[in-house]
N, C-alpha and C positions, 0 to 999 in steps of 0.2 A: 390538492392545492394546484391551481393552474399557474404555470410559469410563463412569463411573457416570452413570445417567440422572438428570435433574433431577426433583424431585418437589415438590409443594406442602406437604409435611409440614415443620414447623419443625425446626431442629436443637434438641437438648436445651437447656434453660435454663441460664444461667450457674451453674456449680457442679455440674451434672450430669455424667454420663459416658456413653459409649457405646463399643461395640467398635470398635477400629481394626484395622490390619493385624496379622495373626498373633495376634489375640485380645487385643492390648493395649487398654487403656482410655484414651480421650483426653477432654479437657475439652469441655463443650458451648459453644455460641456465642450465648447470650442469646436463644434462640428465633427467630433469623433463618430465614425459609423457605429450604429447601435451594436452590431455583432462584435466589433472589436472592443467596445466598452464592456460588454458582458464578459468577454474573455479576461479583461483586466480585473473586473470585479471578482470573477471566480478565482483567479490566481491569488489575489490578495486575501480572499476569504479562506482558501485552502491553507494559506500560511497561518492566518489568525486562528482558525478552528483547530488546525493541527498542533499549534503551539499551546493553546490555552484550553482546548476542549469546548464543546458547544455551550456549556453552561456559563463559562467565564469569558467567552469571546465577545468582543465589542463591535457592534455594527458601526458605531461612530469611528472606531479605529480603522475598520475596513474602508469606510468612505474616505477618511483622511488620507489613507495610503494611496487610493486611486485618484484622489483629487476631485471627488464629486460630493454632493450633499447626501446626508443620510436618507432623506425622503426618496432620493433617486433609487437607492437600493430596494426600498419597498415597492417603488413603481415597477422595477424590473422583476423582482422575485417574490413580491407579495408579503413576505415575513422573514424573520430570522430562520425559522424552520424551513421555509421554502428555499432560501439561499443555501442552507446546509444540504438539503436534498439535492439541489442542483449540483453542488460540489461533489457529492458521492456518485451521482450519475455521470459526472464528468471524468472522475479519476478511476472509478471502479472498472469500467470496460477496458480502459487502457492497461491497467494492471493485469486483469484477467487474460487479455490477449497476449501480453508479454509472457506470462507464465505458460499459457497453453502452447504458444509457438516454441518456447524454449524446451518444453517437454517433448513436443512432437518432432523437433529437429535434432535433438541430442543423439549422437551416434551410439550404437550399442556398447562400444568400448568407452564411451564418455562418462562424465560424472554429472548425473541429472541435478543434484543439489547445487553444484557450481554453476551449471547452465541457468537454472532458475534465479539464483542470486545475481548473476551477471545481468540477466534480463530486467530484474527489478531495479537494480542500481541505475541502469540506463534509462528506464522509464521514469525514475524519480530524480534524475540528475538535477533538474531545476526546481523541483517541488518536493523536497525530502520529507517535509512535515505531512504531506498528503496521506501517507500510509496511516497515520494516526487519526485521520478523519474517519476512515473506515473502522478502526479499532479504538473508538472513543468510549471510555468507561463512564463518562459523565452523562451519556444520553439517557433520558428517561424512558424506561421500558414502555412500549406501546405507543410512543409518540411517532409522528411522521418521520423525523430524522432517524430514529431508532429502526423503524421498518426499512427505510431506504438503505441505511448502512448494513443492516442484517442481510438484506437481499444480495448485495454484492459480496459481502463477507462469506456468506454460505457458498456462493459460486466458487470463490477462491479456495475455501476450505475443502470443497469436493475434489479439486485438483490436487491439493495437498494430501488428502486422504488416499486418492488413487496412487499417488507417487510413493507414499510411505508403505502402503499395503503391498505394492509391487516389490519394494525393496525387501520386505520381510519374507515374501513368498520365495524370492530368490534364495533365501537362507532356509527354506523349508518350514517357515513359521506361518501357521494359518490362524493364529489366535487373534480374534477381532478386537479384543481389548488391548492387546499389544499394539495393534495397528492404530487404534484410536489414541492411545497414549503417545505413540511416536508422532502422530500428526500434531498433537498439542506441543510436543517438544520442538518440532520443526517450526511451527508458526511463532512460538515464543522466541526461538533463536533468531528468526528473521526480524522480528520486532526489536530484539536487543541489538542486532547488528545495525539496523537503520537508526535506532536511537544513538548508538555510538558514533555513527557516521555524521549525524546532525551536530554532535559536539565537536566534530573535527571538520569544519567547513572547508579547510584547505585541501581535503582529499577529494579527488574526482571519482566518477563512477568506475573508471578504469583502475584507479588506485585501489578501490575497494574490491573489485573483481580479482585483482592480482593478490591482494592480501588474503582473501578468502580461499584462494587456491592453495596458498601456503598453509593456512590453518587446517583445511580439509586434509592435506597431505599428512600433517602431524597427527590428526585424529585417526586416520586410517592406519598409520604406523603404530600408534599406541594401542589400538584395539585388535591388531593382528596377532594371532597366536605366536608365542615366542619359542623358537627351537631351543632345545637344551644343549645339544652338542653338534648342531648342524645336520642331524639325521632325522629330525622329526619334531613335531610340536609337543608342547607340554601334555595335551590331551592324549596324543598317541602314545607317549612314553608311559603315562599312567595306565593306559589300556594294556600295553605290553606287559607291565609289571603285574597287573591283576591276572593276566592270563597264565603267568608262570608260577603263581602262588597257589 
């Protein structure tokens, strides 16, 4: 599917017309530059697709939100599938870059999970639903949108896999199935947190970053071995008892 290239030429002024699909004439859009209009359409489409999924999303609603005619969406992006593919090509690289940079710049003593979450919240600050455009369960397998979303999702999953595998290796765990399971736990956790964030629009990206820092602290405390009497962990005490029997 060929997607129309952005240009700096403005759309026709309000009241003007230009050729649409099949030679139809469609109304102009008050001289908004084409590149800016495409960004407005993508923003509205990310919201609509993220909220409702590809199958239930309405092209008419996207057009209404932007203030253009529905034929203009097809002129710009060719089809609903073409618009969806443009959306994932827009948001996918942004999320991938955010995750990659967070992992690369996290100090050795830092918390990679928290760094990645902070980067994602920042990247999604104004487009929270965009995450679910990539992780849309309504996409028909084999379709153009499915392939587009899968391509970006696999790139993000590769980073998640490397991060979770490294975490297990630090603990001496080389089990590849454990690593794969933990990757799914991680991506599911990210989706759950973003979904929760969507239901709390009053919270900023920084609010979520701070909240996750508190939650991760609790998780680390609850999974840390508990000393019995201040002289060792439960495992070491059990080992000592076994050695003396």
